[in-house]
C-alpha positions as CSV (number, residue, x, y, z in Angstrom):
1,M,31.6,-37.8,35.5
2,R,34.0,-36.4,38.2
3,V,34.2,-39.9,39.9
4,K,35.1,-41.5,36.6
5,L,37.8,-38.9,36.0
6,L,39.2,-39.6,39.5
7,W,39.7,-43.3,38.9
8,L,41.3,-42.9,35.5
9,L,43.6,-40.2,36.6
10,A,44.6,-42.1,39.7
11,V,45.4,-45.2,37.7
12,A,47.5,-43.1,35.3
13,L,49.4,-41.3,38.1
14,A,50.0,-44.4,40.2
15,A,51.1,-46.6,37.3
16,A,53.5,-43.9,36.2
17,A,54.8,-43.3,39.7
18,C,55.6,-47.0,40.2
19,A,57.2,-47.6,36.8
20,R,60.7,-49.0,36.7
21,P,63.4,-47.0,34.9
22,T,63.1,-49.4,32.0
23,D,59.3,-49.1,31.8
24,P,58.5,-47.3,28.5
25,R,55.4,-45.6,30.0
26,P,55.8,-42.0,31.2
27,T,57.3,-41.6,34.6
28,L,56.8,-39.1,37.3
29,G,60.4,-39.6,38.3
30,A,59.4,-40.9,41.7
31,S,59.9,-44.6,42.5
32,T,60.6,-46.8,45.5
33,R,62.9,-49.7,46.2
34,D,61.0,-50.6,49.4
35,P,58.9,-53.7,48.5
36,E,56.5,-53.1,51.4
37,A,55.9,-49.5,50.4
38,E,55.4,-50.5,46.8
39,H,52.9,-53.2,47.9
40,A,50.9,-50.7,50.0
41,F,50.8,-48.1,47.3
42,R,49.6,-50.7,44.7
43,A,46.9,-51.8,47.1
44,A,45.6,-48.2,47.3
45,Q,45.9,-48.0,43.5
46,T,43.8,-51.1,43.1
47,A,41.1,-49.7,45.4
48,L,40.9,-46.6,43.3
49,D,40.9,-48.6,40.1
50,E,37.9,-50.7,41.4
51,G,35.9,-47.7,42.5
52,R,36.5,-47.8,46.3
53,P,37.6,-44.3,47.1
54,R,37.1,-44.5,50.9
55,E,39.3,-47.6,51.1
56,A,41.8,-46.0,48.8
57,E,41.9,-42.9,51.0
58,L,42.4,-45.1,54.1
59,R,45.2,-47.1,52.5
60,L,47.0,-43.9,51.3
61,R,46.9,-42.4,54.7
62,T,48.2,-45.5,56.2
63,F,51.0,-45.6,53.6
64,R,52.0,-42.0,54.5
65,E,52.1,-42.8,58.2
66,R,54.2,-46.0,57.8
67,H,56.5,-44.7,55.1
68,P,56.8,-40.9,55.8
69,N,60.1,-40.6,53.9
70,D,59.3,-42.8,50.9
71,P,59.7,-41.1,47.5
72,L,56.1,-42.0,46.7
73,V,54.7,-39.8,49.5
74,P,54.2,-36.7,47.2
75,V,52.3,-39.0,44.8
76,A,50.1,-40.2,47.6
77,A,49.5,-36.5,48.6
78,L,48.4,-35.8,45.1
79,L,46.0,-38.7,45.0
80,L,44.6,-37.8,48.4
81,G,44.2,-34.2,47.3
82,R,42.2,-35.4,44.2
83,I,40.0,-37.5,46.5
84,A,39.3,-34.5,48.8
85,L,38.6,-32.4,45.7
86,E,36.0,-34.8,44.4
87,R,34.4,-34.7,47.9
88,E,34.4,-30.9,47.7
89,D,36.6,-30.7,50.8
90,I,38.4,-27.8,49.2
91,P,40.6,-26.7,52.2
92,R,42.0,-30.2,52.7
93,A,42.4,-30.7,49.0
94,R,44.5,-27.5,48.7
95,T,46.6,-28.5,51.7
96,L,47.5,-31.9,50.2
97,L,48.0,-30.5,46.7
98,A,50.3,-27.8,48.0
99,E,52.3,-30.6,49.7
100,A,52.5,-32.5,46.5
101,A,53.6,-29.4,44.6
102,R,56.7,-29.0,46.8
103,T,58.4,-32.1,45.2
104,R,61.4,-31.8,42.9
105,D,59.6,-33.9,40.3
106,E,58.6,-31.4,37.7
107,V,55.8,-33.5,36.2
108,L,54.3,-34.2,39.6
109,R,54.6,-30.6,40.6
110,D,52.8,-29.4,37.4
111,R,50.0,-31.9,38.0
112,A,49.6,-30.8,41.6
113,R,49.4,-27.2,40.6
114,F,46.9,-28.1,37.9
115,Y,44.5,-29.8,40.4
116,D,45.1,-27.0,42.9
117,A,43.9,-24.5,40.3
118,V,40.8,-26.6,39.9
119,A,40.3,-26.3,43.7
120,R,40.9,-22.6,43.5
121,H,38.0,-22.2,41.1
122,R,35.7,-24.3,43.2
123,A,36.6,-22.2,46.2
124,G,35.6,-19.1,44.3
125,D,38.9,-17.8,43.0
126,S,38.1,-18.2,39.4
127,R,40.5,-15.4,38.3
128,G,43.4,-17.1,40.0
129,A,42.4,-20.5,38.6
130,A,42.2,-19.2,35.0
131,R,45.6,-17.5,35.3
132,I,47.2,-20.8,36.3
133,L,45.3,-23.1,33.9
134,L,45.5,-21.0,30.7
135,P,49.2,-21.9,30.0
136,L,48.3,-25.6,30.2
137,V,45.9,-25.5,27.3
138,G,47.3,-27.8,24.6
139,R,49.9,-29.4,26.9
140,T,47.8,-32.1,28.7
141,T,48.3,-35.6,27.4
142,E,45.6,-37.6,29.2
143,P,42.1,-37.1,27.7
144,D,40.4,-36.9,31.0
145,E,42.8,-34.2,32.2
146,T,42.1,-32.3,29.0
147,T,38.4,-32.5,29.7
148,L,38.8,-31.3,33.3
149,L,41.1,-28.5,32.2
150,L,38.7,-27.2,29.5
151,R,35.6,-27.6,31.7
152,T,37.2,-25.7,34.6
153,L,38.4,-22.9,32.3
154,A,34.9,-22.6,30.8
155,E,33.2,-22.5,34.2
156,A,35.8,-20.0,35.6
157,H,35.3,-17.6,32.7
158,E,31.5,-17.9,33.0
159,A,31.7,-17.2,36.7
160,L,33.8,-14.1,35.9
161,G,31.1,-12.9,33.4
162,E,33.5,-13.4,30.5
163,R,31.0,-15.3,28.3
164,I,32.9,-15.2,25.1
165,E,36.0,-16.8,26.7
166,A,33.7,-19.4,28.4
167,L,32.1,-20.3,25.1
168,R,35.5,-20.7,23.5
169,F,36.4,-23.4,26.0
170,W,33.0,-25.1,26.0
171,D,33.4,-25.2,22.2
172,R,36.8,-26.9,22.5
173,L,35.4,-29.3,25.0
174,A,32.7,-30.3,22.5
175,T,35.4,-31.7,20.2
176,E,36.6,-34.1,22.9
177,T,35.4,-37.7,23.0
178,M,32.7,-38.4,25.5
179,P,29.5,-40.4,25.9
180,D,26.6,-39.3,23.8
181,D,24.4,-38.1,26.7
182,E,27.2,-36.0,28.0
183,L,27.9,-34.5,24.6
184,A,24.2,-33.7,24.1
185,A,24.0,-32.0,27.5
186,L,27.2,-30.0,26.7
187,R,25.8,-28.8,23.4
188,A,22.4,-27.9,25.0
189,G,24.4,-25.7,27.5
190,I,26.3,-24.0,24.6
191,V,23.0,-23.2,22.9
192,G,21.6,-21.8,26.1
193,L,24.6,-19.6,26.6
194,V,24.5,-18.2,23.1
195,E,20.8,-17.5,23.4
196,A,21.6,-15.1,26.2
197,F,24.2,-13.2,24.2
198,D,23.6,-9.6,23.3
199,P,24.4,-8.4,19.7
200,D,27.9,-7.3,20.6
201,E,28.7,-10.7,22.1
202,L,27.3,-12.5,19.1
203,E,29.5,-10.5,16.8
204,R,32.6,-11.2,19.0
205,A,31.7,-14.9,19.0
206,L,31.5,-15.0,15.2
207,A,34.8,-13.1,15.0
208,T,36.8,-15.3,17.3
209,L,35.3,-18.8,17.2
210,P,36.3,-21.3,14.5
211,P,33.5,-21.9,12.0
212,A,34.2,-25.6,12.0
213,G,33.3,-25.9,15.7
214,F,29.9,-26.5,17.2
215,A,29.4,-23.0,18.8
216,W,30.0,-20.8,15.7
217,P,27.0,-22.1,13.7
218,V,24.9,-21.7,16.8
219,A,26.0,-18.1,17.3
220,A,25.5,-17.4,13.6
221,R,21.9,-18.7,13.6
222,R,21.1,-16.7,16.7
223,A,22.6,-13.5,15.1
224,I,20.6,-14.1,11.9
225,R,17.3,-14.5,13.8
226,R,18.0,-11.5,15.9
227,A,18.9,-9.4,12.9
228,Y,15.7,-10.4,11.1
229,E,13.5,-9.9,14.1
230,S,15.0,-6.4,14.7
231,G,14.3,-5.4,11.1
232,D,18.0,-5.4,10.1
233,L,17.3,-7.0,6.7
234,A,20.6,-6.2,5.1
235,G,22.4,-7.6,8.1
236,T,20.3,-10.8,7.9
237,R,21.3,-11.4,4.3
238,A,24.9,-10.6,5.1
239,L,25.0,-13.1,8.0
240,V,23.5,-15.9,5.9
241,D,26.0,-15.2,3.2
242,R,28.7,-15.4,5.8
243,V,27.6,-18.8,6.9
244,E,27.6,-20.0,3.3
245,G,31.0,-18.4,2.8
246,A,32.4,-20.4,5.7
247,G,31.5,-23.6,3.8
248,L,28.6,-24.6,6.0
249,P,25.4,-25.9,4.5
250,L,22.2,-23.8,4.7
251,D,19.1,-25.4,6.1
252,D,15.6,-24.5,5.1
253,E,15.2,-21.9,7.9
254,L,18.3,-19.9,6.9
255,R,17.5,-20.0,3.2
256,S,13.9,-18.8,4.1
257,L,15.2,-16.0,6.3
258,R,17.5,-14.7,3.5
259,T,14.6,-14.8,1.0
260,Q,12.2,-13.1,3.3
261,A,14.8,-10.4,4.2
262,A,15.4,-9.7,0.5
263,R,11.6,-9.4,-0.1
264,R,11.0,-7.1,2.9
265,E,13.9,-4.9,1.8
266,Q,12.0,-4.0,-1.4
267,V,10.3,-0.7,-0.6
268,Q,7.5,1.0,-2.6
269,P,8.7,4.6,-2.1
270,Y,5.3,6.1,-3.0
271,A,3.4,4.0,-0.5
272,V,2.9,5.6,2.9
273,G,1.4,3.5,5.8
274,V,-1.3,4.8,8.1
275,V,-2.2,3.4,11.5
276,L,-5.2,5.2,13.1
277,P,-8.2,4.4,15.4
278,L,-11.0,4.2,12.8
279,S,-13.2,2.3,15.1
280,G,-13.7,2.4,18.8
281,R,-14.0,5.4,21.1
282,D,-11.4,7.4,19.3
283,R,-12.8,6.8,15.8
284,A,-13.8,10.5,15.3
285,I,-10.2,11.6,16.0
286,G,-8.9,8.9,13.6
287,Q,-11.3,9.8,10.9
288,D,-10.3,13.4,11.3
289,A,-6.6,12.6,10.8
290,L,-7.4,10.3,7.9
291,R,-9.2,13.1,6.1
292,G,-6.2,15.3,6.6
293,L,-4.0,12.6,5.1
294,M,-6.3,12.1,2.1
295,I,-6.2,15.8,1.3
296,A,-2.4,15.8,1.5
297,A,-2.2,12.8,-0.8
298,G,-4.7,14.3,-3.3
299,I,-7.4,11.6,-2.7
300,P,-9.7,11.2,-4.5
301,L,-7.5,11.2,-7.5
302,R,-8.6,13.4,-10.5
303,G,-7.5,10.8,-13.0
304,P,-5.6,7.5,-13.4
305,P,-2.6,7.1,-11.1
306,R,0.9,7.6,-12.5
307,P,3.9,5.6,-11.4
308,D,4.9,8.4,-9.0
309,T,1.4,8.8,-7.5
310,F,1.4,8.5,-3.7
311,R,-1.0,6.0,-2.1
312,L,-2.1,5.4,1.5
313,A,-2.0,2.0,2.9
314,V,-4.4,2.3,5.9
315,R,-4.8,0.0,9.0
316,D,-7.3,0.4,11.8
317,D,-5.6,0.0,15.2
318,T,-9.1,-0.1,17.0
319,G,-7.5,1.5,20.0
320,D,-5.6,-1.7,20.8
321,P,-1.8,-1.6,21.2
322,A,-1.4,-5.2,20.0
323,R,-3.3,-4.4,16.9
324,A,-1.2,-1.3,16.3
325,A,2.0,-3.4,16.4
326,T,0.5,-5.9,14.1
327,A,-0.6,-3.2,11.7
328,V,3.1,-2.0,11.5
329,D,4.1,-5.5,10.6
330,E,1.5,-5.7,7.9
331,L,2.4,-2.4,6.4
332,V,6.1,-3.4,6.2
333,R,5.6,-7.0,5.0
334,E,2.6,-6.7,2.7
335,E,2.5,-3.0,1.6
336,R,6.2,-2.4,1.7
337,V,5.7,1.2,2.8
338,I,8.5,3.7,3.0
339,A,7.2,5.3,6.2
340,I,4.2,5.3,8.5
341,V,2.0,8.0,10.0
342,G,0.2,7.5,13.3
343,P,-1.1,6.2,15.7
344,I,-2.6,8.8,18.0
345,A,-3.3,7.5,21.5
346,P,-0.2,7.2,23.7
347,D,-0.5,3.4,24.3
348,T,-1.1,2.4,20.7
349,A,1.6,4.9,19.6
350,A,4.1,3.3,22.0
351,A,3.4,-0.2,20.7
352,A,3.6,0.9,17.1
353,A,6.8,2.8,17.8
354,A,8.5,-0.2,19.3
355,R,7.6,-2.4,16.3
356,A,8.6,0.2,13.8
357,E,12.0,0.6,15.5
358,A,12.4,-3.2,15.4
359,L,11.7,-3.2,11.7
360,S,13.8,0.0,11.0
361,V,10.9,1.8,9.3
362,P,10.4,5.6,10.0
363,I,7.2,6.4,11.8
364,V,5.7,9.8,12.5
365,L,3.5,9.6,15.6
366,L,0.5,11.9,16.1
367,T,1.0,12.3,19.8
368,E,2.8,14.4,22.3
369,P,6.4,13.3,23.1
370,A,6.0,13.4,26.8
371,R,2.8,11.3,26.7
372,L,4.6,8.6,24.8
373,A,7.9,8.1,26.5
374,G,8.5,10.6,29.3
375,P,11.8,12.4,30.1
376,T,13.9,9.3,30.4
377,E,13.5,8.0,26.8
378,D,16.6,6.8,25.2
379,R,16.8,8.7,21.8
380,D,19.2,6.2,20.3
381,A,16.7,3.3,21.1
382,R,14.0,5.1,19.2
383,R,15.9,6.6,16.3
384,H,13.2,5.7,13.7
385,V,10.5,7.4,15.8
386,L,9.4,10.9,15.0
387,R,6.4,12.9,16.2
388,A,4.1,15.6,14.8
389,F,2.3,17.3,17.7
390,V,2.5,20.5,19.7
391,S,4.5,20.1,22.9
392,R,3.1,21.1,26.3
393,P,6.2,23.2,27.2
394,A,5.8,25.2,24.0
395,E,2.2,25.9,25.0
396,A,3.2,26.7,28.5
397,R,5.8,29.3,27.4
398,A,3.3,31.0,25.1
399,L,0.5,31.1,27.6
400,V,2.7,32.3,30.5
401,A,4.3,34.9,28.4
402,H,0.9,36.3,27.4
403,A,-0.5,36.1,30.9
404,I,2.4,38.0,32.5
405,A,2.5,40.5,29.7
406,T,-1.1,41.4,30.4
407,G,-0.5,41.8,34.1
408,S,-1.8,38.4,35.4
409,T,0.9,37.2,37.8
410,R,-1.1,34.9,40.1
411,V,-2.0,31.8,38.2
412,A,-4.4,28.9,39.3
413,V,-4.2,25.6,37.4
414,V,-6.9,22.9,37.0
415,R,-5.5,19.9,35.3
416,P,-5.6,16.1,34.8
417,R,-3.7,14.0,37.5
418,G,-0.6,12.3,36.1
419,A,3.2,12.3,35.9
420,D,3.3,14.2,32.6
421,E,1.1,16.9,34.0
422,D,3.2,17.1,37.2
423,A,6.2,17.8,34.9
424,L,4.2,20.3,33.1
425,V,3.3,22.2,36.2
426,A,6.9,22.2,37.2
427,E,7.7,23.8,33.9
428,L,4.9,26.3,34.4
429,R,6.3,27.2,37.9
430,R,9.7,27.9,36.4
431,Q,8.2,30.0,33.6
432,V,6.0,32.1,35.9
433,A,8.8,32.6,38.5
434,M,11.2,33.8,35.8
435,R,8.6,36.6,35.1
436,S,8.0,37.4,38.8
437,G,4.7,35.5,38.9
438,E,3.4,32.7,41.1
439,I,1.3,29.5,40.8
440,V,-1.1,30.0,43.7
441,A,-3.3,26.9,43.2
442,D,-2.8,23.5,41.5
443,V,-6.1,21.4,41.4
444,T,-6.1,18.0,39.8
445,Y,-8.8,15.6,38.6
446,G,-8.6,11.9,37.9
447,P,-9.1,10.1,34.6
448,D,-12.5,8.7,35.6
449,E,-13.9,12.0,36.9
450,T,-16.5,13.5,34.6
451,S,-16.9,16.8,36.4
452,V,-14.6,19.6,37.6
453,T,-17.3,21.1,39.8
454,R,-15.3,20.1,43.0
455,A,-12.1,21.6,41.6
456,T,-13.7,24.8,40.6
457,R,-15.6,25.1,43.9
458,G,-12.2,25.0,45.6
459,L,-11.0,28.0,43.6
460,R,-13.9,30.3,44.7
461,S,-12.0,31.7,47.7
462,G,-8.6,31.7,46.0
463,S,-6.8,34.8,45.1
464,F,-5.7,34.5,41.4
465,D,-5.9,36.6,38.4
466,A,-5.5,33.9,35.7
467,L,-7.0,30.5,35.5
468,L,-5.3,27.8,33.4
469,I,-7.5,24.8,32.5
470,V,-5.5,21.9,31.0
471,H,-7.8,19.9,28.8
472,D,-6.5,16.5,27.8
473,G,-9.2,15.8,25.2
474,R,-9.6,12.2,26.2
475,G,-12.1,12.4,29.1
476,A,-12.9,14.8,31.9
477,P,-13.5,17.6,31.9
478,R,-16.1,17.4,29.1
479,A,-17.5,20.4,27.3
480,A,-20.2,21.1,29.8
481,Q,-17.9,21.0,32.8
482,V,-15.3,23.2,31.0
483,E,-18.1,25.6,30.2
484,A,-19.2,25.7,33.9
485,A,-15.6,26.3,35.0
486,L,-15.3,29.2,32.5
487,R,-18.6,30.7,33.6
488,E,-17.8,30.5,37.3
489,S,-14.4,32.0,36.9
490,N,-15.6,34.8,34.7
491,G,-18.5,35.4,37.1
492,A,-15.9,36.4,39.7
493,G,-14.6,39.0,37.4
494,R,-11.2,37.3,37.0
495,P,-9.3,37.1,33.7
496,L,-9.1,33.6,32.2
497,V,-6.5,31.7,30.4
498,L,-7.8,28.5,28.7
499,W,-5.3,26.0,27.4
500,T,-6.5,23.6,24.7
501,T,-3.7,21.1,24.8
502,A,-5.4,18.2,22.9
503,E,-7.9,19.6,20.5
504,W,-9.1,16.1,19.5
505,E,-12.8,16.9,20.0
506,G,-12.9,19.2,17.0
507,Q,-13.6,22.8,17.9
508,T,-15.3,22.1,21.2
509,V,-12.9,24.0,23.4
510,A,-12.2,26.7,20.9
511,S,-16.0,27.2,20.5
512,L,-16.3,27.6,24.2
513,A,-13.5,30.1,24.3
514,R,-15.3,32.2,21.6
515,D,-18.3,32.4,23.9
516,Q,-16.2,33.6,26.9
517,P,-15.1,37.2,26.5
518,G,-11.4,37.7,27.3
519,A,-10.6,33.9,27.1
520,V,-7.1,33.1,25.7
521,V,-6.3,29.9,23.9
522,T,-3.4,28.4,22.0
523,R,-3.6,27.1,18.5
524,V,-1.0,25.6,16.2
525,R,-2.5,27.3,13.2
526,T,-5.0,30.1,12.3
527,S,-8.1,29.8,10.3
528,G,-10.1,31.9,7.9
529,P,-8.9,34.6,5.5
530,G,-5.2,35.3,5.2
531,S,-4.0,31.7,5.5
532,S,-1.3,30.7,3.0
533,G,0.8,27.7,1.9
534,G,-0.1,24.3,3.3
535,E,-2.5,25.8,5.7
536,A,-4.6,27.4,2.9
537,E,-4.5,24.1,1.0
538,L,-5.9,22.2,3.9
539,L,-8.5,24.7,4.9
540,T,-9.8,25.2,1.3
541,A,-10.0,21.4,0.6
542,W,-11.5,20.7,4.0
543,S,-14.2,23.3,3.7
544,A,-15.1,22.0,0.2
545,Q,-15.2,18.3,1.1
546,F,-16.3,18.2,4.7
547,G,-17.4,21.7,5.7
548,G,-16.1,23.7,8.7
549,D,-12.5,23.7,9.8
550,P,-10.1,20.7,10.3
551,G,-9.1,19.8,13.9
552,I,-5.5,19.5,15.2
553,A,-5.3,15.8,14.3
554,A,-6.0,16.5,10.7
555,S,-3.5,19.4,10.7
556,F,-0.6,17.3,12.0
557,A,-1.5,14.2,9.8
558,F,-1.6,16.5,6.8
559,D,1.9,17.9,7.7
560,A,3.3,14.5,8.5
561,F,2.4,13.2,5.0
562,R,3.8,16.3,3.3
563,C,7.1,15.8,5.1
564,I,7.4,12.2,3.8
565,R,6.3,13.2,0.4
566,H,8.9,16.0,0.4
567,V,11.9,13.6,1.1
568,V,10.7,11.0,-1.4
569,R,10.4,13.6,-4.1
570,A,13.9,14.8,-3.2
571,G,15.2,11.3,-4.0
572,A,14.8,9.0,-1.0
573,R,14.1,5.5,-2.2
574,S,14.8,3.4,0.9
575,R,13.6,3.7,4.5
576,S,17.1,4.6,5.8
577,D,17.4,7.3,3.2
578,A,13.9,8.6,4.1
579,L,14.8,8.7,7.8
580,A,18.1,10.5,7.2
581,A,16.4,13.1,5.0
582,L,13.5,13.6,7.4
583,L,15.9,14.5,10.2
584,V,17.7,17.2,8.3
585,A,15.2,18.6,5.8
586,R,13.5,22.0,5.9
587,F,9.9,21.6,4.8
588,P,7.6,24.0,2.9
589,D,5.0,25.7,5.1
590,G,2.4,23.2,6.3
591,S,-0.8,23.7,8.2
592,T,1.0,23.9,11.5
593,A,3.9,26.0,10.2
594,G,6.3,23.2,11.4
595,R,9.4,23.5,9.2
596,A,11.7,20.9,10.6
597,F,12.1,18.0,13.1
598,D,14.0,19.2,16.1
599,E,16.6,17.4,18.3
600,E,13.8,15.5,20.0
601,R,12.6,14.3,16.6
602,A,9.4,16.4,16.9
603,L,7.9,18.5,14.2
604,S,7.9,21.9,15.9
605,P,4.9,24.0,15.0
606,S,4.3,27.6,15.7
607,V,2.2,28.1,18.8
608,R,-0.2,31.0,18.4
609,V,-2.0,32.7,21.2
610,L,-5.5,33.9,20.4
611,R,-8.0,36.0,22.5
612,A,-11.7,35.8,22.4
613,V,-13.0,39.2,21.2
614,D,-16.6,39.8,20.2
615,G,-17.3,36.1,19.7
616,R,-14.3,35.4,17.5
617,L,-10.6,34.4,18.1
618,E,-8.0,37.0,17.2
619,P,-4.2,36.2,17.3
620,V,-2.2,38.2,19.8
621,G,1.2,36.7,19.3
622,I,3.3,33.8,18.0
623,T,5.9,31.8,20.0
624,R,8.0,29.3,18.1
């Protein structure tokens, strides 16, 4: 396309330059009365006109050598500069164009500066080129010069990272007359550029581009799809309405997106979604949590449901992150739930959280914050994600405070190997040091290890007066290995601190602690006589329906549902209203004594320290 532009521009310039004063065509003001010079210049013009640039260049050079003082020399410099520019010989092009720009002919001078600005851009000075070319927009008269101007400005702004400005000039260029294949390629480029826009750029494009152009409808469609995919249903409908308000026809896709957005916005406020591992290796944990939810929801019902009766819409994530994300989709699209509880495992929780955030539905995860996202999580990027689980730092503070208070200042740690646990030990070191204590040993085990015999053997010769075992509840150490560690440590006559971080295996660890005199554990609730509020409700119903005591999964699932029920009964009828209320509400006592979601969007329970005395666990303190 550049070669074609060169010939057409050369013809226009040369014809204008050689025009007589009486010629009605535009004139550059430069003319010659030397017949030989005029003949030589016209020969060069003919070569350009017939597509022979090398011959034209040779003739123009010869013309300049033989007629150095002729008035047409600046015009020849301009044409030679254009030929060099098309050859990408930028230094020579700029030298010749600078020479042409020194003429007194204003029209010739402006054209020389115009092409020099194009050369500047190709040389990498896009900022300087744009500064020169912007005032020329709307002033060019030749169609091919207009095309070159708009294309260069678009390329320059794109090179500068100013994609909205670039799109503005590509859009103007799309209105120019050009061959069908070139127009198709240009439009494909516009679509590609818009596809790369972020939401802010899309909004700026819609605010600045003319709706009648090619780019505005492309940007609108991209914004509509993005809004729908992200779960911004109100935004989806508003954008489709905006397209219709601009007088543009709606195709089947846009009409369908508007209809689907309106349908998905309809929420059943008494429907609560549930995503849990009800099959696979974690099914016992999932079933435990589901039982807690059923008790909280009053299932089985004692009579026919009323309009304000809560229901659970349950999906099995099977321990698969992809299935967890799909389950969130189904709960929003098919069940129209107001909020979701679960999943449990960190990987499925992360997948479900990402999808819930995209769909703008509140989700209360039953997993520890650190195990899901780590310390670098962007809170604003997960504003719909809440959690109900005890945090490791809270347990660390409670256990360390108790150990130091009872005279145990030299602490040994046996723990899983991982980044979260590394951060945990760092927190422990700070807590112990603040109380004039010391971590004297830090022994780790891998996720595939099924025994802590090696680790505990390494502690035999150690000098410590407290042993902290971090049990992750998902693998090693299993009950038998934990019991062996407890027996070996107590056999040396050392006090023991046992930390039951993830009590997912029912009362396994707590039962072991009851059998180890002097053992200390943390719990997020107490059990037995004296319980009150939500804790008593859960314990009584659990004992009657299932026997025994509920585990920690059931306790937090129970409380998560009660939080959602509380805000719905208080008037929340949309997901946004439910989220806003969850973040500020004070809840009645639950089974974990968590009364509010904190600044990390976690339901903060009371951490209770219990000591094994005569085969039972007795509370020794509470740390909130």
